[in-house]
N, C-alpha and C positions, 0 to 999 in steps of 0.2 A: 196284513196291515204293516205299514212302514212308520217307524217313530219319527217325529219331527222335533228337532232340538233347537234350543236358542243358542246364542253365542257362547254361553257358559257350559254348553253341553247338556242342559237340563231338558227333559222331555216336556214339551208344551202341548203336543197334540199328536194325533195319529191320522194317517191317510189310508183310506181303503185302496189297495192296489189291485185286488182281484176278488171276484165273487162268482160262485157257481150259479147255475140257473135257478136252483131253489132259493138261494139267497137273494137273487135279483127279484124273484117272484114275491118274496116277503118284504124286502126292504126297498125294492126299486133299483135303478142303476146308480150304485154308490161308488163304483170304482173311480178313483181320481178325486174323490171328495174327502173332507176331514170329518172326524167324529164330532168336532165342535159344532158342526152344522145340524146335529141331531140331538135335541135335548134329552130324549129317552135313552141315548147311548152314553151320556156323560158319566153316569154313575158307575160305569165300568172302567173309567180312565185310570184310577189308582191301581186297580188290579192288573190292567194291561201293563202299566209302568213297572210294577214289581216283577212281572214275568220277564220283561226285556232286560231289566237291570240285574236280576238274580240268576236268570237262566233256568229257573225251576218251573217245570210244567205244573199246570193247575187244572183241576176238574171241579165243577160246582154247578149248582142249579140256580137259575136266574129268571125272574119274571120280567117279561117285556111287553109293552103295550104296542100291538101291531094293528094299525088301522082302527084304533079305539077298542080293541079286544085284548084282554090280558092273556098272554100265553107264557107257559113255562118251558124253559129250555135247559137241557143237560149240556153245559158249556165245557169245552176242553180247550185250553190255551197252551200252545207250544212255541217256544222262542225259535225264530228263524232269522239269522243275520241280525240287523238292528231293527227287528220288528217281530211279528208273531203271526202264527196261523191260528185262526179261530174256527172251531167246529161247534155248531149248535144243533143239538138234536131236540126236536119238539117232544117234550115229555108232558105236555098239558094233560093228556089222557091219564098218564100215570099219576100225576099230582091230584087230579080230580078223583082218581080211584083211591088214593090214600085218604082223601077227605071223606069220601063216601064209606071207606072201610069202617070208620067209627060208627056209622049208622047201621050198617047191615053186613054181616059176614056173607050172607047169601048173595047180596049185590056185589060184594068184593070178589067172591069166587067167580061170579059171572064175568066181571071185568078182567080178572086175572086170566080167565080162559080165552078171552078174546084179544088179549094184549100180545104183541109180538116181542115183549120183553119178559125174560124169566123173572117171576115174582113169587114171593113166599111170605108167610107170616110166621114169625119165630117167637115162641113163648119162653120167657126166662125161667130157668131152673135154678133154684137157690138152695144152699145148704142151711143147716140150722142157724148159722150166724148171719144169714141173709146174703151171703156172697154168691154171685152168679157163677155157676160151674159149667153150665151148658145151656143150649136153647133147643126146645122141642119144636119140631116142624109141624105147624098146625094146618096151614093151607099151602098148596103148591099149584102154580099155574100150569096150563098145558104146555106152554113154551119151555118152562123149566124142566118138565118131565121129558120133553123132546131133547133138550140140551144135555140132561144128565143120563138120558136113556133108562130112566127108572120111574116106575109108577107107584112104588111102595114107600115113598119118602115120608108121607104123612104119619105122624106119631113117632118118627125116629128122632134121635138126638143129633143135632147138627155137627158138633165137634167130634162126636164119636164116629159119624159116618164119613166126615171129611177132616181128618186131623191136620191136613196140610194148611187149613185156614189159620192155624196158630203160627206156623212158620213164616207165612207171608204177612202177618200183622193184621189180618182181618178180624180175628177173634178179639184182639185188644181194642180195635176200633168199635166193635159191637158193644163191648163193656163200657166204653166211654159214652156212647150214645144212650144206652139204657140208664146210665147214672146221671148224665147231664141234660138229657132231653134235646140236645142239639144234633140235627141231622149231620151226617158225615158221608163222604164218598171217596172212592179211590179207584185207581186203575192198577191192575196187578197182573203179573205173569204167573199162572198156576200150572205147576209141573208135577203135581202130585195126584194120587188116586186115579191114575189112568188118563189124566188131562195134560195137555201141553198147549194152552191157549191163553190169550189175553182177555181179561174181563174188566168191565166197568161196573162197580157195585155201589149201592147207596142204601143207607139204613136210616129209617125214621122211627122214632119212638111212638108207640100207641099203647097207652096204659102200661102194662108191664111186659109188653111184647115189642117186637121190631117188625116193621114192614121192610122187606129186603127186595131189592131189584138187582138182577144180574144180566148184563148184556155182553154178548160175545163181540169183542172189538178186535179180534185177531187180524182180520183183513185190513182194517183201518191202521192198526199199529204197524203192520208190515209195510203198508203204503207210506206211512209217516217216516219210518226208518229209511225206506227207499228214497224218499224226498230228501232227507238229510244227507244220505250217502251221495246221491246224485248232485246235490247242491255243493257239498264239500268237494266232490270230484271236479265239477265244472269250475268252481272257484279256484281250485288248485291249478287246473289246466290254464285258466285265464291269467292267473298271476304269474305262472311260469312262462307264458308265451312272451316272446321278445317284442311283440307289437301291442298296440292298444286294442282291447276287446270291449265291446259294449252292446247293449240291447236297447232299441228304441221302440216305444209304442207309437206307431205311425198314425194312430187315430188322434192322439192328443199331442204328438211330437214331444213326448216326455222320455228322457233317457232313464230307463228304469234300472239299468245295471251298467257298471263300468268298472274296469280293473284299476289298480293303483297307478299304472303308467299313464292312464288318461287323466286321473286326478292330479298327478304331478305336473303334467303338461299345462293343465288349466289352472293350476294353483288353487284348487277348490276341493273340499271334501266331497266324497261320493254322495253324502246326504244333500249337500248344497246343490250338486249337479242335478239330483233327482227333483229337488224342490223347485228349481228354476223353470222346469217344464219347457214349453216352446220358447220362452225368453232366452234360454241358453244359446240356441242357434242364432237368434237375432244378435247376440253379443259377440259370438266367437267366429262366425262365418264371415270371411272377407267380402265386402259389399259387391265387388265385381264378379265374384264367383257364386253369389247366392242363387242366381237363376238356375245355373247348371246343377247346384246342390239339390234344389227343390225338384228339378226335372228328374234327377236320379231317384229320389224318394217316390215321385209319382209313377215312375216306370216300375218300381217294386210293387206298388199298390195294384198294378195291372197284371202282375205275373200270375200264371196258373200252375206253374211247376215249382215245387219246393226246392229243387236243386238248381234253379236258375240264378246265376250270379251276375250282379251289376258292378262294374268297376268305375271309379271316378278319381280324378286328381284335382284337388282344389286347395285353396289357401284358408288358413284360420289364424286368428289372433290369440296367442296364449294368455295366461293369467298375468304376464308381465308386460303385455302390450307389444310383444314381438311377433313378427309374421312367420308362419311356418307353411311349407308345402306338405300336403298330406296325400298319400296314395291309399285308397280304401277299396275293399271288396265286401259286398253285402249280399245277403240272401234272406228269404222269408224264414222266420223262426217259428211263428205261430199263426194259425188262422181261426176265424170264428166258425160257428156251426154252419154258416152258408159258404164256407170256403174262402172268404175274403181275408187277405193278409191283415193281421193286427199288430204283429211284432216282427222286427227284422233284427238280425244279428250282424255285426260288422267287425271287421279286422282292419285296422289302419296302421300305416307305417309312416313315420316322419322322414321324408326324403329331402328335407330342406338343404342339407349339406350336399347331397348329390346334385340338386338343381343348381345351387350356387357354384359348384365345381364345374358343371357343364357350361354355365354362363361365363365363368372365368376362363375355361379352356377356349370357348368361342372368342372371347375378347383377346386372349393371348394369340390365337391364330390370326385374328384380324390385325392385331398390332404387328405380328411377325410378317404378315403379308405386306403391310404398309412399310415396315422396315426394309423388307427385301426390295420393294419397289423403289424406296428412297435410295438404297444402296445401288440398285441398278441404274437409277438416274445419275447418282454420283459417279459411278464407274463410266457411264456413257459420257458425262460431261468431262471427266478427267481424260478419257480416251480422246474425246473430240478436241479438248485443249491441247493434248499432246500431239495429236495429228496436225492441228493448226500451227503449233510451235515448230513441228518438224517441217511443215510446208514453208513456214516463214524462213527457217534456217536454210532450207534448200534453195528458196528463192533468193536469199541474200548471197549464197554461194554462187548461184548461177549468174546473178547480176554483178556482184563484185569480183568474182573470180573468172569464171568461164566467159561471161559476157564481155568483161573488159579485155580479155585476151583476144577474143574474136573481133572486137572493135579495133584493136591495135593491128590485127592482121589485115583488116579492111583498109586501114590507113596506109599501111606499107604497100598493099597491092595497088592502091590508087596512084602511088608514085610511078608505077610502070605504064603510065598513060603514054601512048605513042606520040601524042602531041607535044610532050615535054622533050627537051633536048636529048639527043641520042648519046648518052654517056653510059658505057657498059658498067663502069664502076658503081654508078648510082643504082642501076638495075640489079647488079649483083648483091649489093648491100641490102637492098629492099627485099630481095628474095630470101637471103639468109635470115634477115630479121623475121620475115613472115614464117619461114620454116621453124625458127626457134619458138616463135609464139604459138604456132600450131602444135608443136610438140608439148609445150606447156599446157595448152588447152586440152590435148588428149589426156595428159596426166591428171589435170583437174577433173576432167570428165570421169576418169577411172576412179578418182578419189570419191566423188559424189556417188557414183554407182556402187562403190564399195560400202558406203554408209547405208545406202538403201537396201541392198541385199548382197552381202559379201559372198563372192564366189568361193572363197576359201572355206566358208562354212559348209557349202554344198559339197565341195570336193574333198576336204580333209577332216571335217568334223569340228566339234565344239572346242576342243583343247587348242588346236592349231589356230582357229579363228580368234580366240581370246589372246593367245600369245602374239598374234599379228597386231591386235589393238594395242597391247602393251608396248610392242616394238615401235609402233607409229608415234607414241607419246613419250617414249623414253628420253627424247631430247629435252623435254620440259621437266619431267618428274621421273625419278628412278622407281620403276614398277617392278615388283618381285612377284611373279605368277607361279603358283603351285597347284597341282592337281592330284587327287587321290580317288582311285576307283573308277576313273573315266576311261578305262581301257576298252570298254564296249560302247558301241554307238547307241545314243538315246533316240527316243521318238523325235521326229523332225520338229514338231511344234514345241516340245520341251527345250530342245537345243536353241531354237530361235528365241524362246522366252528368256532363257538364261543369258544368251548372248546380248539381247537388248537391255536386260537389267544391268549386266556388268558394264556395257557400253555407256548407259545413262549415268551409272555411278562414277565411272572414270571421268566423264565429261564434267560432272558436278565437282569432282575433286580439282580438275584443272581450272574450272571457271571460278570456284568459290573458296577452296580450302587454303590456297597459297602454301601448299605443302611441297617438300623436297623429296619425300619418300612415301611410298604406298605399297601395301602388300595385298595380294588377292589369293584366296584359297577356296577352291571349289572341290567338294567331295561328294561321292556317292557311297553311302554307308548303308548296306542293306536296301531298305525301301525309302530312304530319306536322302534328299539332295540338300546340301548346305552351301551357302555362299557367304564368305566372310571377307570384308574389305576394311582395312584400317589405313589411316594416314596420320602424318604428324603436323597437320595444318593448324589453322587458327581456331577450329572448332566453332560451336555456336550454342547459345542457350535455348533457342527455340527456332522452329523452322520458319524461314523468311518466305514471303510470298513468291519470290522468284524460284527459290529452291523447292518450295512446296509443290510446284507442278510436276517436276521430275520425280520426287519422292512419292507424291500422291499416285502417279501412274504406276510406279513400282509396287506400292502397297495394294493397289487394286488388282494388279496382275497376280501378286502372291495370294490375295484373298480368293481369287478365282481358282487358284491351285490348292485351296484349303491349307495354306501355309501361314507362317507368322513372320513378322519383321520386328527386329529389336534394334533400336538406334540409341547409342550412348555417346554423348559429346558434352564437353565442358569448354568454356571459353579458354583458348590458349593451349589446350591439351589434346587436340586432334579429335577424330571421330572414328567410332567403330560401328559397323553395320553388319548384323547377322540375319541371314534369311534361311528359313527351313521350310520345306514342303514335301509331302509324300510323293513317291513315284513308283508306279508299277508299269512295266513295259506293256504297251498296248491298251492300258486302262486309265492313263492319266488324263 
């Protein structure tokens, strides 16, 4: 039986949790019902409550009306968790025998001899003051002779034959019964006079004698102790487990056991969880997952192997309204006599944090992919804009420089028209002018070609190419170029990248800085390439749209090289740009 308590913790009812086949044959199917449903059971309520609250076992006789017939039972109550185990032994025959004993000793002996319980009649022996000093054995049942392995007990003194009864308290109980007339019973472990067994005894007064019954309950006591030990062991294991452990009666969908981790998650006491029955799952299982939860239970109902394990991941709502992801493994714990599963045991793990971390990681990966796509688009657009800007500049150079020169050559050559007057001086001057213009055109062509792919970079390396740039623009700005660690040739694409970045930064200084001096320092220190450019120009507070295209292209190039760009500038105090990126020959 499981105690049912109110909100104040008071026991208000008991629920039948389990009944063996004999109990069901007598009382019907009572498992899952309350004793308040049975009027003839209510008179035991106070006694049950005392057992649960005090923890003290109790043995007594109780008449019960079964199907209209009054039957006597030897009742034993043992506390188990927040309930109790009830054992009832039908002693109706013994009670009838005790009544009939008053009528006829001959009939009593006959009943004694047919009873499976050790019985005897004990006559009080008193001293001169009337004090009981012992009891003479008057009648002994065949079962008691078998139990004691003695057939000579009749006429012997009980205390004298079995002095151990005084040490275990039986003799004192016999004295109380003979004086008060109230029957008493007890269970005791008898380890004297060649015995080592548990017995259940009862004494009833009859005139100045006692009718004694003794029943060997050793097997039952061993089983009870084993139940207590197993229950304590299982509960200890369940509470020590890092996961939620529970047992479900799948016939009624009542959770009959759960450890404290489950109670903490649901914010309910274990008694409340048991009391809720199937309603518990209606409340806690997330609606979208209820179908697969029920399917998992149905699959367990169909299992024929006890070691078959069913796994499930589902969501439930805790006692605070929060959603949890639960990973559970279940197997059949108990079957009925036909082999059908009745109880399952489950171990569940709260994996909410892992699920959320997986979702977060997925979200971060998606966001990172989107960011990479966005960066690639930005790099593409910046590269495209840079290419368009480069093409525009080259087009302007071709149109305004080389194109104009070639047009002038054309005009001078047109003056050599044979139809014009034949003046050698005119022809000579036109040819000289055309020659001068063609020379200038060739120089302009070389300049443009040099901007597109400087031959000096191919032939003499990065240091010579950058020195050539500085020399070209030294007429406008005093450039101071310095190099450290560039005594070895770098990979071609790295040299081109450094050259273009320096070229772009020098052009930015010329176009925007209005500087008179600038310094360039390029170093290769270990596996790091650094580019530092400073000028004494006007500076800026923020990057302007025109300047932004060039700097944006540089920043994108450095990002592709896994490097960093640091720009420091204030209005009127010049600009400092530092670029760093890793370099390993053949791996950049």
